[in-house]
C-alpha positions, -999 to 999 in steps of 0.1 A, spaced: 0 0 0 28 24 8 44 18 -25 11 23 -43 4 55 -24 39 68 -31 36 61 -68 2 76 -71 10 106 -50 37 117 -75 11 118 -104 -17 135 -83 -38 163 -97 -28 198 -91 -46 220 -65 -61 192 -43 -68 201 -7 -47 171 3 -14 183 16 0 150 27 -1 113 16 -18 105 49 -47 130 40 -50 113 6 -51 79 23 -77 91 47 -99 104 18 -93 72 -2 -105 51 28 -138 70 29 -142 66 -8 -135 29 -4 -163 25 22 -188 48 3 -191 26 -28 -184 -9 -42 -191 4 -77 -157 10 -91 -168 34 -117 -183 57 -90 -150 62 -71 -136 92 -91 -170 109 -91 -174 104 -53 -139 117 -49 -148 148 -70 -178 155 -47 -156 152 -16 -129 174 -31 -156 201 -39 -169 198 -3 -134 201 12 -126 231 -11 -158 249 2 -152 241 38 -184 219 39 -187 189 62 -181 157 42 -212 141 59 -201 106 51 -221 78 67 -191 54 69 -172 78 91 -201 78 116 -201 40 115 -164 41 122 -171 65 151 -193 38 166 -175 6 158 -138 17 152 -139 -7 123 -139 -38 146 -173 -52 134 -202 -43 112 -227 -18 127 -255 -44 122 -283 -17 119 -292 14 100 -277 47 111 -300 68 133 -303 106 133 -288 104 168 -257 87 155 -250 118 134 -245 138 166 -218 116 181 -191 137 194 -161 120 178 -134 134 155 -142 108 129 -178 120 126 -177 140 94 -213 152 100 -202 170 132 -166 180 122 -157 195 88 -126 184 69 -110 150 70 -111 128 101 -78 122 119 -69 92 99 -82 64 76 -113 44 85 -104 14 63 -76 0 42 -83 15 7 -76 -3 -25 -55 11 -54 -87 24 -72 -98 44 -42 -64 59 -37 -62 68 -75 -97 84 -73 -87 105 -43 -56 117 -61 -72 122 -95 -109 129 -89 -134 135 -115 -141 171 -123 -177 178 -113 -199 205 -100 -218 181 -77 -218 185 -40 -240 156 -29 -248 119 -33 -271 94 -18 -278 57 -24 -301 50 -53 -313 15 -43 -294 -3 -70 -260 -4 -52 -250 29 -67 -256 65 -60 -277 94 -72 -256 126 -75 -268 162 -73 -254 197 -77 -280 215 -55 -294 208 -21 -329 208 -35 -320 182 -60 -303 162 -33 -333 163 -11 -354 148 -39 -329 120 -43 -330 114 -5 -368 113 -5 -366 87 -34 -340 66 -14 -363 67 17 -392 54 -4 -371 26 -18 -358 17 17 -393 17 31 -405 -5 3 -376 -29 11 -387 -31 47 -423 -39 37 -413 -66 12 
């Protein structure tokens, strides 16, 4: 992993808000946990870079899960609104910027995405019910995507 990070660090995009390889590894770990869809990684990275550049909280559910489990076990339940308030430096709903360190061991593709993110105007994403995500540029558009996701999740519980 160190060799991969070092190699990819040298060819990183200019102007990233990642001033150290550890910061890149931390972002890559969040990207790794956000999606299993490989083609989404650069896009998710682009969203996170946009949020970091604007001083916005990343609001990444996997960081909240890490705040609770420290990566020792699966959470085993859905996140609750109360979980988003946990006072922990890894909780990116509560603390803007990157957490103190990685939340997982990212693969090469996640590291590459963090260091060479897709250029996008998007600031938001949420699960879309197919294993991927719905992306949005505006909060209004994101809220519609969230409402759709909640409908899909409620239907899954009923079925």
